[in-house]
C-alpha positions, 0 to 999 in steps of 0.5 A, a space after each residue: 806693572 812688569 814684575 821685573 821693575 825694582 823700586 829704589 826709594 831715596 829718603 832725604 836729599 843730603 849730600 850723598 843722595 845728591 851724588 846718587 841722583 847725579 850718577 843716576 842721571 849718567 846711568 840709570 838701569 831701565 828696570 829701576 824705578 826711583 822715588 825721592 821723598 824729601 820736604 824741600 825742593 833744594 839741598 842746602 850745603 851745610 858747609 856753606 851756611 857759615 859763609 851765608 851767615 857771614 854775608 859771603 854767599 846768598 842763600 841761593 848760592 849755598 844750595 842746589 835745586 833738586 828738581 833738575 837733578 831729579 828730572 835728569 835722574 828720571 826719578 819722581 819727587 814726593 814732597 813730604 817726610 818719612 814718619 815711619 819705617 817698617 823694615 820687615 814689610 819694606 814700607 815707609 809711612 809719609 807725612 806729606 804736604 799735598 792731598 795727592 801724597 801717598 801715605 805709604 810707599 813700598 820699596 825693594 831697595 831703600 837708601 836713607 840720607 835724611 840728615 839729623 833731626 831734632 827731637 823736640 820733646 827730648 830737647 824740651 825735656 833737656 832744656 825747657 824753653 828751647 823750642 820757643 826761645 832759641 834758634 836751632 841750627 837744624 834743620 838748616 833750611 829753617 835756620 837759613 830762613 830765619 837768619 835775616 831776622 837776626 841781622 835785622 835785630 842786630 842793625 836795630 840795636 846792640 845785640 847779645 848772641 850766645 851759641 850753645 854747643 862748641 862743636 865745629 858747626 857751632 864754632 864756625 857759625 859763631 865766628 860768622 855771626 860775629 863777623 857779620 854783626 860787627 860789620 853791619 850791626 850796631 856797635 857794642 854787640 856781645 858774643 858768648 860761646 856756651 860749650 855745654 860742659 866739654 872743652 871747645 872743639 872737643 875731639 879735635 887735636 890739642 893744637 887745633 883747640 888752641 888755635 880756635 881758643 886764640 881766635 875766640 880771644 882775638 875776637 872778644 868772644 866769651 867762652 863759658 864752659 857750662 851746660 845750658 839748662 833752659 831758656 826764658 824770654 831774653 835769658 839763658 839758664 846755666 847749670 851753675 845757677 847763673 843766667 845770661 841775658 841774651 837776645 839771640 840764643 842759638 842751639 848747635 848741640 848736635 842732633 838726634 837720630 830720627 825717632 822713626 828709626 827706633 821702631 823700624 826694626 833696623 839694627 841701630 847704633 848706641 845713639 840711634 843711627 842706622 848701623 852700616 857696614 863698609 858698603 854703607 849697607 844696614 848690618 841687619 837688612 841687606 836691601 837698606 843703605 844709609 849715609 850721613 848723620 843718620 848712619 854709623 859705621 860698625 867698623 869705624 866711628 864716622 868723622 863728620 867731614 865734607 871731604 870724607 862725605 864725598 867718598 861715602 857718597 860715591 861708595 853709596 851710589 856704586 853699591 846701590 847700583 851693584 845691589 840692584 844688579 846683583 853684583 858684588 858690593 865694594 867696601 869703602 875703607 874708613 880713612 885713618 885721618 880726615 881732612 878738616 877745614 874750620 872756617 873762622 868767619 870769612 877769609 881765615 880758616 884752620 886746617 887739620 889732618 891727623 896731628 898736622 894743623 895750620 891756619 891762614 887766609 889761604 886755608 879759607 880760600 881753599 875751603 871756599 873753592 871746595 864748597 863752590 866746586 861742590 855746588 857747581 858740580 851738581 847744580 843743573 840748569 832748571 
């Protein structure tokens, strides 16, 4: 092989890597060999999952097929997941589906956008019974696959559903589930939000939290400001000693950084994510880049938000090419405020930007357009 060819390895196919592939499809240097390692053949747009749960989009409408994108980028897809990273030797260990999956991949440039993982052992230690008796919202592909079974149950009898975790993801999914089950399920269904202890929509402006609480009340959703301590068949146990009868407990308590990062040798943030600079580049290994849930900016904590994600994605795409070509990297300043859109089921949303917040049907239609445009932008014909 000609020694001038450099290997770029893309781990995962999150929002940022979808954008990187699209920009490589427009311009890929001839001396760059690109490999994508990810277990699924599609990217699920997590921002649209609540719309899918509410019955507004089909699973197909809320995802992007990766094969056409990978092909257009002149890249190669390896179906598998990363189980180990050795940053010093620039190798990645692979757990693959096929017999022809290479167990080890090497790289000159590495980009990590695997999204957040669930550390099952850690989850079981924190909440015994979680892996057998609850439905986790991560990985999102698994949740989307299992959701139709929840709807089948709801059509069969009046279900009680509890969402554990009161961050934006949990709140949006709960509003969506409530709407869908009220419309299509048996009457008499009950809905509970278990915050895990903190306030609802913690970390959001006071006004946004008030709006969310008002919507929860309007829909008759009970809010329990308690920690969940574990699960049994049909039961959720709470820190105050009480237990709640529940047919469908859904876990949205946030995810963990992947375990394989801990042994990688990369500089990590307190929560175990890859520590990156304003170029989305590892602070310890200049040939490694990261974006999304798996990365943490050293200069600014990252707001989890779609509009901001789009800017990170283009910074990542630009800087990967610049790094390959030995050009100076471009910093991407973290914004002081990000635009946040929180959907309350279908046709109503709360929008906030810094201290400003508003809500209404128009906000939902706006979010719907943003999400559909995202899919349209990257969906190539097969």
